[in-house]
N, C-alpha and C positions, 0 to 999 in steps of 0.2 A: 136929108136930115142929118144922118151921120157924119158926113164930113164936117158940117158945121159944128157938131158937138166935138168932134175930136180937135178941131182948130182952137176951141176954148179949153183945151186940156181937161176934159171930163173922162172919167173912167166908167166903163159898164160893168156892174157887179154881176157876178155869174149867177146869183141866186133867182133874182126877178127882173133881170135886165132894166134895171134901174140906174140911173146917173147920178153921181155925186161929184161935186168939185174937188179939185186937189186938195184944198186945205182941209175940208170936211173929212175925206178919206184918211188923211194923215192924223186928225184929231180922234176918229173912231178907233183906228189902230192903237193909238196911245192910250185912250181911256180904257180899252178892253185888253190891255196889255198883249195885243196880238204880236206874234214873232214876225210880222211883216217888216221889211226893212226899208223898202221904197215902193213907189207906184208901180215899178216894172214887176213886183210881186202881185199885182191886180188884187189886192185886199178887197173883199166884199165889204158892205157897210154892215155885215152882221159879225159875228165873232169867229167865223171860219176863215182859213187860208185858202186861198184860191190860186194855183199855179198861173203864170203869165200866159196868154194865148199866144200861139205862133202867127195869129192875124195880126199882132202888134209888135211882138218881139221876137227876134230871130231865134231858132232853136239852138243855133251854134254860138249864141252869145252867152256869157255869165259863167259862173263857176258851177260844175255839175253837181246837182243835188238829186235826189230821187224824184223823178217827174217835175223838177225844177220847183219843187216845194222850198219855203223858207228852211234855213238850218237853225236848229236849236242845241244847246248843250244839254239840256236836261228834258225830260219827259213831262215836267210838271205842267198842268193845264192841258194836256193833250188827251184826246181820245184815242189816239192811235199815232205810232210811230214807226218810220222805217228807219232800221238800225243794220248796220253791217258787221259780220264777224269774218275778217279776212284771215283764214287759216287754211292751210292745207297739209299740216303735218300729221293728220290722221289718216293720210290716203294711201292705199296699198298698190296703186298703178300709176297713173300719170298725175302729175303735179299741176298746179296752176290756179287752183280754186282760191287761193289768196287774193287773188287779183278780180274775183268775181263780182264783189260789191262796187268796186269802182266801175267796172265795164257796164254792169247792169245800170248804174247812175247814168252814164254817159249815153247809152241807147235808149232810156227812159225819156229822153227829151222829146221823143216822138209822141208821147202819150198826151191825151187830151183830157178835158174835164169831166165829160160825161161817157157812160158805157152805152153805146148805140145799139148793142144786142139786147140788153136788159133794161135799159132806161134807168140805170142807177145813177144817182148824183150825190157821190160821196163826199165832194167839197161844200156841198149844201147841207151835209149832215153830221160831219165828224170835223173836229179840229185836228188836223193832221201836220206833221213836220218830219223832216229828215233830222235825226238826232246824232248823225256820225256813226263812227265806228267803235267796237270795243277795243281796248288798249292790249292786244293780245300778246303772248310770250312766244315767239316763233320757235325758240330753243328749248321749250319744256311745255309739253301738250298737257301734262296734269296741272301745271301752274295756269294755262290758258283755260282749261275748264274752270278752275277756281274762279278767274277773274270773270269769265263769262257768267257763271252762277251769281256772282256779287252785283255785277252789272244789271242783271235781269231782276234780281231781287229790288233794287231801286227802281228800276222802270215800272214793274208790277205794283210796288207799293204806291204809286201814284194813281192807279186806276187805269193806266194806259195799256192798250193792246199792242204788243210788239208785232211788227211785220219784218222779218228777218231776211237779210241777203247774205248767204254763205259764200264762201267757206265750205269746207267739206261737212259730211253729215255727223261727224263727231258732235258738232256743237248741239245737236238735238238733245243730247244727254244732259248737260248742264243747264240747258234752257228749261228742260222739263223737270229739272230738280227744283229751279225757282218757281216754275209754273204750279206745280203740285204742292209747295210749301203754302201758296197762296190760295189754290182752290181744292186742294185735296187730289186724289187720283182723277185723272182725267181720261176721257175717250180720245181715240187717236184715228185720224184718217191719214193713213201713211202711203203715199203714191211712189212707186219706186220700181227699179228692175230687180233690186235686191231686198231681202228681208232684213238686213242689218241685225241680226240675231245670233251672230257667232259668239262663242264664249271668249276663246284666245286665239289672237292672230300673231304668229311670229313671237310668241311668249307674252304679249301685251294684252291687256283686258279693255284698253281704251283705244279706240280708233274708229275709222268711219263705217266699220263692218260690224261694231258690237253695241252701238248705243241703245237699242231697244232691249236687248238682253239685259243691260245693266239697269234700265228703267223698271223692267219687271221685277228684278231682284230687289229693288229698293221700293216697291209699292208705288211707283210714281203713276202706273196705269191702271185705269179700269178694265181689265182684260176682256170682259164681255162686251166692251164697247170699242174695240180695236178692228179695224179693217185695213188690210194691205192690198193694194190695187196695182196690177201691173207687173207682177213679179215673173221673171223668166231667166233664161241662161243656162249654161252648164252648171254643174253642182259637184260637190264633193262626196255625195250620197245619193241613193235612188230617190229619196224623197227630201229635198232641201227645206222643205217648209214644215216637216213634221213637228219640230219644236213649237213653232208658231201655233199650230192648230192644238197642241196640247195644252197651250196656255189659255185657249178659249178665242183666239184671234179668228176673224174671217179672213181668208186667204183667197183672192180673186187672181188667179195666174193670167197672165196676158192671153193666153189661148181663149179664154173665157170672154174677152174683149174683143177679138178680131172681128172686123166687118159688121160692127153693130154700133148704136147708140148706146152710151153709158147712163142715159136719163133715168130708165127703169132700174139701174143697179143703184143710182143715187136715192132713189125713193126708198128702197129697203135700208140703205145705209142711214138715212135720216131717222127712219123707225127704229133702227137698233141704237143709234146714239141718244134718242129721247131728249130730255131737257138738260142734262147735265152738261157740265163743261167740256169742251172738245178741243182739241190742238190738231192743226193741220200741217203736215209736214210733206213737202213735195221736193223730190230729188229730180232734176232736170233729165236724168238718165232714165226716168221712167218713159220719157219720149223716144221713138225711134231715133238711132243716130243719123238718119238720113234727114232728119228735121232739126237735130240738137246735136251736132258732132262735138261741140266743145264742151266735153266733160271727161272725167278722169278714168271711168269704167263702163264704157259703152257696151250696149248688148243690142243685138239685132231683133227685128220683128217686134218692136215696141208700140207704144200708144202713138196716136197722132196727136197734134196740138189741139185739134177739135175736140177730141176726147179728154185731154187734159183740161181744157175750158169747160167742158160739160161736168166733169168731177167737181171742180171748184165751184160753178154755179149751182151745182147739186147740194153744196153745203150751205146755201142761204136758208135761214131758219134756225140753224144751229147755233148754241150758245158757245160761239168761237172766241176763245180766250188767248190765242196766239198762233201765228202761222210763219212758216218759213219756206224759202225756195233755196236749194242749196247745189252744189257741185257744178256749177258754171265755172268753166276753165278757159279763159280768154286765150291762152296760147295756142289751144286746138279749135278755135273759133274764128277762122279766118275771115268770114263775112261779117261776123257780129251778129248774126242771126240767132244764135244760141242766148246771147246776153239779152237781145231784144225780146225773145220769146218769154225770157225769165222775168223781163221788166213788165211784160203785159199779164203773165200770170200773177204776179205780184199786185198789179192793179186790179184784177178780176178778185183777187183775195180781199182786198180793201173793200171792194163792192159787196161781199156777202157778210161783212161784219155786221153785228147787231145794231139797229136804229138807222142804218143807211136808208136813206130816202129813195123811193122809186117813183118816177112818172107813169 
């Protein structure tokens, strides 16, 4: 039966596995102002964007967008959007994260439409597209932060939830400035090897080691609803996380995570976050460098990818208003596995956004 339908150029809609003739699909896309550009985007008959299936369109073909979604210049009309922030001028060790968004997009061609583990169907639930990159200033980090803040104000004003591809962790600061302007102080699930709460590094107050100190100073965070997971490594003092705890953060050092499922931890985190707005920030160096070597500041004895997935899936039910995946550095990612892991974690983030349908 399927070969016959394919011969007459019908398209299978991802939502209900129903078929629409070519002209009808194009008409629906036009009527609903869908960002679909052609049948290769596999638009559904509904208002959602559905990436092309590798059953019919080769993964290696086409211009890379996140998960091979349609590209849009603006967030208007979108429920969620993938956006890149390609900077690494805030890094203190190995550079290269400016190329992170590009490589994550390339590796994301392997992603499919459904989450087999949770049975989430994000493309039947949300209108999602790739809206490209913030036009950053690689010569001026403070100006870049201004550009990021202004770009995210516009994204958030549309009601769209940003799913950000970094870039180094500096970007969390201006993003959270924009998020807090719209939602007020937010809860934070911060997954990282480092607390990123330094005050001044080499005389500078803005960099990838300082964003959450700046956020606290500006009242962007609801400090009683902040959890930092996976922290580890050598430090500059006997207790590297004393400042975080003094603000009211829950600090979960990596030793508390070894050899165990993190599902029970995330049950506690969900209770802590309650119903208020929450931002999820995931530094790829939270994972052990044996799994994710392509990053700027690797620390041994980290989380496993499975634990990373548990943390994100444990955010289901939270009022997530934004997410980021940062610090993927392709020059140190010789196999592409770090970027591939980042792409999958971003997909998992999309799957736990509010209103996503589960089978």
